[in-house]
C-alpha positions, 0 to 999 in steps of 0.5 A: 659464273653460274648459268640458269639451270646449272648448279642453281636448279632454276630454268626459264623456258620461253615458248608458246604457253598461252598467257602470263608467266607461270612457274613450277617447283618439283623436287627442289627444282624451279622452272619459270615458263614465259609465253613468247607472245605475251613477252613480245607484246609487253616488250613492244609496249615498253611495259617492263614494269609488268614483266618485273611484276610477273617475274617477281610473282612467279619467283615468289611462288617458287621460293615459297614452294622451295621453303615448304615442299608440301606446297608443290602439290597441295590443292588445299584452298588455304595453301593456295590462298597463302601462296597467292597472297604472298606472290601478289604482295611480292608483286606489289613491292615492285611498285612500292620500291619504285614508287609507281602506282599499280594500275594493274591490280591496285595493290599499291599507290603513292597516295594511299600506300598498300591496299589490303582489300585489293590484295585479298581480291586478286589472291582470291580470284587466282585461287578461284581459277586454280580451284576450277579443277578441284580444291580441298577445303 
């Protein structure tokens, strides 16, 4: 049986990173960074849905970068927008599949289905945060 980091080039590191999950892909190897404090808080609140959403979001980033390695280091705004739309869409599939309203990002609800306006809004918000350190058009 394979373990994380063995043969599959995936690592999960739990530590004090100050916030939600993050991910990195370099040279075909993916790492997911899980903030211990954030995880403790979500577990204490029984918020397993948020854990699944974050893991799916970051997993999508890693898969996207593995599929297109140039995205590993790109700071082009259009690349970041593509990646964030994809990751938030994957995030919303958790709610859609479980038929649970998304009360965090409002990406999907039982009453209205998908909300493309909210998807674009949260993707652009993430891109704006990423571009604080500089992006190219």
